[in-house]
C-alpha positions in Angstrom: -20.8 52.6 35.2 -17.8 52.2 32.8 -18.6 50.8 29.4 -16.3 49.8 26.6 -16.6 51.9 23.4 -18.9 50.5 20.8 -16.2 49.6 18.3 -14.3 47.6 20.9 -17.4 45.7 21.8 -18.1 45.0 18.2 -14.5 43.9 17.7 -14.6 41.5 20.6 -17.9 39.9 19.5 -16.6 39.6 15.9 -13.5 37.8 17.2 -15.7 35.4 19.2 -17.8 34.3 16.3 -14.7 34.0 14.1 -13.2 31.3 16.4 -10.7 33.2 18.6 -10.2 32.2 22.2 -11.2 34.5 24.9 -7.7 35.0 26.2 -6.4 35.7 22.7 -9.1 38.3 22.4 -8.1 39.8 25.7 -4.5 40.1 24.6 -5.4 41.5 21.1 -7.9 44.1 22.2 -6.1 45.0 25.4 -8.9 44.3 27.9 -9.1 41.9 30.8 -10.4 38.4 30.4 -13.2 39.4 32.8 -14.3 42.1 30.4 -14.5 39.6 27.5 -16.4 37.1 29.7 -18.9 39.8 30.8 -19.6 40.8 27.3 -20.1 37.2 26.2 -22.6 36.7 29.0 -24.5 39.8 28.1 -24.5 38.9 24.4 -25.6 35.4 25.1 -28.5 36.5 27.2 -29.6 39.0 24.6 -29.3 36.7 21.7 -31.0 33.8 23.4 -34.0 36.0 24.2 -34.1 37.4 20.6 -34.0 34.0 19.0 -36.7 32.7 21.3 -39.0 35.7 20.5 -38.3 36.1 16.8 -37.9 32.6 15.3 -41.5 31.7 15.4 -44.1 30.6 12.8 -41.4 29.8 10.2 -42.7 28.5 6.9 -40.3 25.7 6.1 -40.4 22.8 3.7 -37.5 20.6 4.5 -35.8 20.4 7.9 -32.7 18.5 8.8 -31.5 17.6 12.3 -28.2 16.5 13.8 -26.2 16.5 17.0 -22.6 17.7 17.4 -20.4 16.7 20.3 -18.2 18.8 22.6 -17.3 18.7 26.2 -17.2 21.0 29.2 -14.2 21.0 31.7 -13.4 17.3 31.0 -14.6 14.5 28.9 -17.2 12.2 30.5 -14.7 9.5 31.2 -12.4 11.8 33.1 -15.0 13.8 35.2 -14.8 11.5 38.3 -11.0 12.0 38.6 -11.0 15.7 37.6 -10.2 18.2 40.3 -13.1 20.4 41.3 -15.2 19.5 38.3 -18.2 22.0 38.2 -21.8 21.1 37.6 -22.3 20.4 33.9 -18.9 18.9 33.4 -18.5 16.1 30.8 -19.8 15.5 27.3 -22.1 18.1 25.9 -24.2 17.6 22.8 -25.7 20.4 20.8 -28.8 19.4 18.8 -29.6 21.6 15.8 -32.5 21.8 13.4 -31.7 23.5 10.1 -34.1 24.7 7.3 -32.5 23.0 4.2 -33.6 25.8 1.8 -32.8 29.0 3.7 -30.0 27.3 5.8 -31.5 29.0 8.9 -31.0 27.4 12.3 -34.6 27.0 13.5 -34.0 25.4 16.9 -31.1 24.2 19.1 -30.9 22.3 22.4 -27.9 21.7 24.6 -27.7 18.6 26.8 -26.8 14.9 26.7 -27.7 12.5 23.9 -30.7 11.0 25.7 -34.3 10.6 24.8 -35.3 13.3 27.3 -33.1 15.9 25.5 -34.5 14.8 22.2 -38.0 15.3 23.4 -37.2 18.9 24.6 -35.5 19.6 21.3 -38.4 18.3 19.1 -41.0 20.1 21.2 -39.1 23.4 20.7 -38.8 22.8 17.0 -42.5 22.1 16.6 -43.4 25.3 18.4 -41.4 27.3 15.8 -42.9 25.9 12.7 -45.9 27.2 10.9 -46.7 24.2 8.7 -46.1 20.5 8.1 -42.5 19.8 7.1 -40.4 17.1 5.6 -38.0 16.1 8.4 -34.7 14.1 8.1 -32.6 13.0 11.0 -29.7 10.5 11.4 -30.4 7.0 12.7 -30.3 8.0 16.4 -33.1 6.1 18.1 -34.0 8.9 20.5 -35.6 10.8 17.6 -38.3 8.2 17.1 -40.2 8.8 20.3 -39.4 12.5 20.3 -40.8 13.2 16.8 -43.9 11.1 17.5 -44.6 13.0 20.7 -44.0 16.5 19.2 -45.6 16.1 15.8 -47.8 13.0 15.9 -48.9 12.1 12.4 -48.5 15.7 11.2 -45.1 15.3 9.6 -43.3 13.5 6.8 -40.3 11.9 8.7 -37.5 9.8 7.5 -34.1 8.8 8.9 -30.8 8.5 7.0 -29.0 5.6 8.7 -25.3 5.6 7.8 -23.1 2.5 8.3 -19.4 2.9 9.1 -16.5 0.4 8.8 -13.0 0.1 10.1 -10.4 1.8 8.0 -8.2 -1.2 8.5 -5.2 1.0 9.3 -3.7 0.8 12.8 -1.4 3.8 12.4 -1.4 6.6 15.0 -3.1 9.1 12.6 -6.3 7.0 12.6 -7.5 8.9 15.7 -7.7 12.1 13.7 -9.9 10.6 10.9 -13.6 9.5 11.1 -14.6 6.0 10.2 -15.3 5.1 6.6 -18.9 5.4 5.5 -19.7 2.1 3.8 -23.3 2.8 3.0 -26.5 4.5 4.0 -30.2 3.5 4.2 -33.2 5.8 3.9 -35.9 4.7 6.2 -39.5 6.0 6.1 -40.7 6.6 9.7 -43.9 8.7 9.5 -46.1 10.2 6.8 -45.1 10.3 3.2 -41.5 11.6 3.0 -39.9 12.1 -0.4 -37.1 9.5 -0.4 -35.1 11.5 -2.9 -35.0 14.4 -0.5 -33.9 12.5 2.5 -30.6 14.0 3.4 -28.6 15.4 6.3 -25.8 17.0 4.2 -26.7 20.6 4.9 -27.0 20.2 8.7 -23.7 18.2 8.8 -22.0 21.1 6.8 -23.4 23.4 9.5 -21.6 21.3 12.1 -18.3 22.2 10.3 -19.2 25.9 10.4 -19.8 25.6 14.2 -16.4 23.9 14.8 -14.8 26.6 12.7 -16.7 29.5 14.3 -16.5 28.6 17.9 -13.2 27.8 19.6 -15.0 25.7 22.2 -15.7 23.0 19.5 -12.1 22.7 18.3 -10.8 19.2 18.9 -7.5 18.3 20.6 -6.9 21.7 22.1 -7.4 23.3 25.5 -10.0 25.7 24.0 -13.0 23.7 25.3 -15.5 25.3 27.6 -14.7 25.4 31.3 -18.2 26.4 32.4 -21.4 25.1 30.8 -23.0 28.6 31.2 -20.4 30.2 28.9 -20.8 27.4 26.4 -24.5 28.2 26.2 -23.8 31.9 25.8 -21.4 31.4 23.0 -24.0 29.2 21.2 -26.7 31.8 21.5 -24.4 34.5 20.1 -23.2 32.3 17.3 -26.7 31.3 16.1 -28.1 34.8 16.1 -25.0 36.1 14.2 -25.3 33.2 11.8 -29.0 33.7 11.2 -29.3 37.4 11.1 -25.9 39.0 10.4 -23.8 36.7 8.3 -24.4 36.6 4.5 -24.6 33.1 3.2 -22.3 32.8 0.2 -24.8 30.7 -1.9 -27.9 32.6 -1.0 -26.3 36.1 -1.1 -28.4 37.1 2.0 -28.7 36.1 5.6 -30.5 32.8 6.4 -33.2 34.8 8.3 -33.9 36.9 5.2 -34.1 33.8 3.0 -36.5 32.2 5.5 -38.7 35.3 5.6 -38.1 35.9 9.3 -36.2 39.2 8.7 -36.2 41.7 5.9 -33.0 43.4 7.0 -29.4 42.4 7.0 -28.1 43.2 10.5 -24.6 43.8 11.7 -22.7 43.3 14.9 -23.6 46.8 16.1 -27.2 45.6 16.1 -26.3 42.8 18.4 -24.6 45.3 20.7 -27.9 47.3 20.6 -29.7 44.1 21.8 -27.4 44.0 24.8 -27.9 47.7 25.6 -31.7 47.3 25.3 -31.6 44.8 28.1 -29.2 46.8 30.4 -30.7 48.1 33.6 -31.9 51.7 33.4 -29.9 54.0 35.6 -31.9 55.9 38.2 -30.6 58.3 40.9 -26.9 58.2 41.5 -26.0 54.9 43.2 -29.2 53.1 42.2 -30.7 51.6 39.1 -34.0 50.4 37.8 -34.4 46.9 36.5 -36.2 46.2 33.3 -39.2 44.0 33.5 -38.4 40.6 32.0 -40.6 37.6 31.6 
């Protein structure tokens, strides 16, 4: 079975997490688009499994949660009239939970912005924490039931409810600018949250890193995901790279090291090794042995 040299695979994965499109990578590296796609799928599977197994029993103090919007194939309003829209087409929301001290992504969920997705997200977050935490979310109502169901009274939970106003300008460039934040309210929901620590600033800054690091999140381009599966693979690769490989400029170490989840700064060759560890073992010529996977 033909396999790309290690350095080419490292180069492709580095380009992916630095925001290059798959076709740009294909042209730059000199490989087919199918080769880039195959490597993304393999990396996504390996990284998703590693995150699920490794990010457990994290000792965190303050956690911030937010949702970031993107879309697959077409925006929700255009799906009905889109030609051959695949399953999963439409608006896609990525929910993230970030440890405010280590900046580590503890949990993520991809789906719509409904209460059902919020419940799955909070259940997953709860399973990854080792202790009671101070949780801040935005004012999205779906969090109320989800946090109650996952944590009960074992949490200090508050919401930061922001209020936005009209810019008052009717010029064409208004579509490129967010609404003006006219104020914010800190609302205690459960437990005894420290009102002075109620903030979503760190997780909102992470949203910017996601838009910069993944071409699929860039607005007003044709770089959006065409398949929801590839969208998920890119997210899995990005989060493992962000947590375990990338040095945070403020912390001077990776978020996983700051959180005590890892004692080693990894590199992209390590992610390639995760891929190779999951590859089927070759047996006699013309056959292979599958690894056991649960």
